[in-house]
C-alpha positions in Angstrom: 278.3 -13.6 99.1 279.2 -11.0 102.0 282.6 -10.9 103.8 281.2 -12.5 106.8 279.9 -15.5 104.9 283.4 -15.8 102.9 285.3 -16.0 106.1 283.1 -19.0 107.3 284.3 -21.0 104.6 287.5 -23.3 105.0 290.7 -21.5 103.8 291.1 -24.0 100.9 287.8 -22.9 99.5 288.1 -19.0 100.1 289.9 -17.8 97.0 287.5 -19.6 94.4 284.4 -18.3 96.5 285.9 -14.8 96.7 286.6 -14.6 93.0 282.9 -16.1 92.2 281.2 -13.4 94.5 283.3 -10.5 93.1 282.6 -11.7 89.4 278.9 -11.6 90.6 278.9 -8.5 91.8 280.7 -7.1 88.9 278.1 -8.5 86.6 275.4 -6.8 88.7 276.9 -3.4 88.2 278.5 -3.3 91.7 282.1 -2.2 90.7 282.9 -1.0 94.1 281.4 -4.1 95.7 283.4 -6.2 93.5 286.7 -4.7 93.9 286.1 -4.7 97.9 285.3 -8.4 97.9 288.2 -9.0 95.4 290.8 -7.5 98.0 289.9 -9.9 100.9 292.7 -11.8 102.0 292.4 -15.5 102.8 292.2 -16.2 106.7 294.5 -18.5 108.5 293.2 -21.7 109.7 293.2 -20.5 113.5 291.3 -17.4 112.3 288.9 -19.7 110.5 288.1 -21.6 113.3 287.6 -18.4 115.6 285.3 -16.7 113.0 283.2 -20.2 112.9 283.0 -20.2 116.6 281.7 -16.4 116.7 279.2 -17.5 114.0 277.8 -20.7 115.3 278.6 -20.6 119.2 278.3 -17.0 119.8 276.6 -17.3 123.1 279.6 -19.5 124.3 281.9 -16.9 123.2 280.0 -14.1 124.9 280.0 -15.9 127.9 284.0 -16.4 127.8 284.5 -12.4 126.8 282.3 -11.4 129.8 285.0 -12.5 132.0 287.1 -9.6 130.7 285.5 -6.9 132.8 285.8 -8.8 135.9 289.6 -9.8 135.1 290.3 -6.1 134.4 288.6 -5.0 138.0 290.7 -8.0 139.8 293.9 -6.6 138.1 292.9 -2.9 139.1 292.3 -4.2 142.8 295.3 -5.9 142.8 293.8 -8.6 145.0 296.1 -11.8 144.7 293.4 -14.2 145.7 290.9 -12.8 143.0 293.5 -12.8 140.4 294.5 -16.3 141.0 290.9 -17.6 141.0 290.2 -15.8 137.9 293.3 -16.7 136.1 292.7 -20.4 136.7 289.1 -20.1 135.7 290.3 -18.2 132.6 292.8 -20.8 131.6 290.1 -23.6 132.0 287.5 -21.8 129.8 289.9 -20.8 127.2 290.9 -24.4 127.0 287.4 -25.5 126.7 286.1 -23.1 124.2 289.3 -23.9 122.3 288.3 -27.5 122.2 285.0 -26.6 121.0 286.4 -24.5 118.1 288.8 -27.3 117.1 286.0 -30.1 117.4 283.7 -28.0 115.1 286.3 -28.0 112.4 285.5 -31.3 111.1 289.0 -32.5 110.5 292.4 -32.6 112.6 293.8 -29.5 114.0 297.3 -29.3 114.9 298.9 -28.5 118.4 300.0 -25.0 116.6 296.8 -23.9 115.5 295.1 -24.7 118.7 297.8 -22.4 120.6 296.8 -19.5 118.2 293.1 -20.1 118.9 293.7 -20.0 122.6 296.1 -17.0 122.1 293.2 -15.1 120.0 290.8 -15.8 123.0 293.3 -14.6 125.6 293.9 -11.3 123.5 289.9 -10.7 123.3 289.7 -11.2 127.0 292.6 -8.7 127.5 291.6 -5.9 125.1 287.9 -5.0 124.3 289.0 -3.9 120.7 290.3 -7.4 120.2 287.1 -8.6 121.5 285.3 -6.8 119.1 287.6 -8.2 116.2 286.6 -11.6 117.4 283.0 -11.1 117.3 283.4 -9.6 113.9 283.4 -13.1 112.1 286.0 -11.4 109.6 289.3 -12.3 111.2 292.2 -12.8 108.9 295.0 -13.7 111.3 295.3 -14.8 115.0 295.7 -12.4 117.7 298.5 -12.2 120.2 298.6 -10.2 123.7 302.1 -9.7 125.3 300.7 -8.8 128.7 300.9 -5.1 128.4 299.7 -2.4 126.2 297.2 -2.8 123.3 296.9 -5.9 120.9 298.3 -5.3 117.3 295.2 -5.7 115.1 296.8 -4.0 112.1 295.6 -6.3 109.1 293.7 -8.5 111.4 290.2 -7.9 110.3 288.8 -7.7 106.9 286.7 -4.7 106.2 282.9 -5.0 105.2 282.4 -5.8 101.8 279.9 -7.3 99.4 277.0 -5.0 99.7 276.1 -3.1 96.6 276.2 0.6 97.2 273.2 2.8 96.2 273.9 6.4 95.3 271.3 9.2 95.7 269.3 9.9 92.8 271.5 12.5 90.6 274.6 10.6 91.8 275.0 13.1 94.8 275.2 11.8 98.4 272.7 13.6 100.7 274.3 15.9 103.2 272.9 17.2 106.6 271.0 20.5 106.6 273.4 23.3 107.1 271.2 25.0 109.6 271.2 22.0 111.5 274.8 21.2 111.3 275.6 24.8 112.0 273.3 25.2 115.2 275.0 26.8 118.0 275.7 25.1 121.2 273.9 26.5 124.1 276.3 27.9 126.6 274.9 27.5 130.3 275.6 30.1 132.7 278.7 30.1 134.9 276.9 29.3 137.8 275.0 26.7 136.1 278.3 25.1 135.0 279.8 24.9 138.2 276.8 23.3 139.7 276.4 20.7 137.0 280.1 19.5 137.4 279.6 17.7 140.6 276.5 16.5 139.3 277.9 15.1 136.0 280.8 13.5 138.1 278.2 11.8 140.4 276.4 10.5 137.4 279.3 9.1 135.7 280.5 7.3 139.0 277.2 5.9 139.3 277.1 4.7 135.7 280.6 3.2 136.4 279.5 1.3 139.3 276.4 0.1 137.4 278.6 -1.1 134.8 280.9 -2.7 137.0 278.0 -4.4 138.9 276.3 -5.4 135.6 279.7 -7.0 134.3 280.0 -9.0 137.7 276.6 -10.5 137.3 277.2 -11.5 133.8 280.4 -13.0 134.9 278.8 -14.9 137.6 275.6 -15.9 135.5 277.8 -17.1 132.7 280.4 -19.0 134.9 277.9 -21.8 135.5 277.4 -22.5 131.8 281.1 -22.2 131.1 281.9 -24.6 133.9 279.4 -27.0 132.2 281.1 -26.5 128.9 284.6 -27.4 130.7 283.2 -30.4 132.4 281.5 -31.5 128.8 284.7 -30.9 127.3 286.6 -33.2 129.7 284.0 -35.7 129.4 284.5 -35.7 125.6 288.4 -36.1 126.2 287.8 -39.1 128.4 285.5 -40.7 125.9 287.9 -40.0 123.1 290.7 -41.5 125.3 288.5 -44.6 126.0 287.3 -45.1 122.2 291.2 -44.8 121.3 292.3 -47.5 124.0 289.3 -49.7 122.7 290.3 -49.3 119.2 293.9 -49.9 119.8 292.7 -53.3 121.8 290.6 -54.1 118.7 293.4 -53.6 116.2 295.7 -55.8 118.4 292.8 -58.6 118.6 292.3 -58.5 114.7 296.0 -58.7 114.4 296.2 -61.8 116.5 293.3 -63.1 114.4 294.9 -62.5 111.2 298.1 -64.4 112.6 295.9 -67.4 113.6 294.0 -67.2 110.3 297.1 -67.1 108.3 298.5 -70.1 110.3 295.3 -72.0 109.8 295.4 -71.1 106.0 298.7 -72.5 105.9 297.9 -75.9 107.6 294.7 -76.0 105.4 297.0 -75.9 102.5 299.4 -78.3 103.8 296.7 -80.7 104.6 295.2 -80.5 101.1 298.6 -81.2 99.7 298.8 -84.2 101.9 295.3 -85.6 101.0 296.4 -85.2 97.4 299.5 -87.1 98.0 297.5 -89.7 100.2 295.0 -90.1 97.2 297.6 -90.8 94.7 299.5 -93.2 97.1 296.0 -95.2 97.6 295.7 -95.2 93.8 299.0 -96.7 93.1 298.5 -99.2 95.9 295.1 -100.2 94.2 296.9 -100.7 91.0 299.6 -102.8 92.8 297.0 -104.9 94.1 295.6 -105.5 90.8 298.6 -106.2 89.3 299.3 -108.9 92.2 295.9 -110.4 91.8 296.6 -110.7 88.0 299.9 -112.4 88.4 298.5 -114.7 91.1 295.4 -115.8 88.7 298.2 -116.4 85.9 300.3 -118.5 88.2 297.3 -120.6 89.3 296.5 -121.4 85.6 300.0 -122.4 84.8 300.0 -124.7 88.0 296.8 -126.3 87.0 298.1 -127.0 83.4 301.0 -128.6 84.7 299.2 -130.8 87.1 297.0 -131.9 84.3 299.8 -132.6 82.0 
């Protein structure tokens, strides 16, 4: 199992899977690969969510990160309107992508973890190196951007590991041909260098403008899809709120029903006791009637004897 696959696993499963992979590589004779795998560090929950997002929702992540060049251009131009518009769009899209990452976790995600995921995405938008770290699928810890300077990536991304190395026959690594490596660089004439400088500058400017236009086109093309993701996230939020409200209403109704059922059960118990008492009283009344009839019969017999005597 390579590093990318390991970093897709939930953090609580990471250590055991890493150790199994290292043991397997060692058994295959790849001591270097086993050592590299064994040295991988367990990711935080937020880093795990970002790694899964990069692996399972790569297109969505790329669409978000495509805003980076447009944001950089707006900041460079200093136009307040563009900055405000892109800033609002960035916040909405980061929130929507964070919702997507959290919903894919398959378990509750705390507010602190959501903030770390959002902060990592913000850093990736601001810093190209951070964007590549997020795309690597081997993030170990969340990233944070302070608003200026470069993002601290020290210890944030795991190195590639888990692929068995193969040495060249004889144990030597092939090296480039010395003649090719030492080939002298041709030096143009002074006039040619002077003529090439403006052409090179013009070419670089054309390439820069083309890159800017391509980034703008990509940002506009993906904005629609990201807006759809925002709306879908908002719809899911509304549905979740409605389902939660319905659940609370059902639980309240169930509580009332349980109260009514308990009262009915008590009334049934009381009625059963009353029935038993009434049955006992009825039996006693029948016995009393029987005794009265016996006594009346005895009295009539006595009276008849007295009359005949």
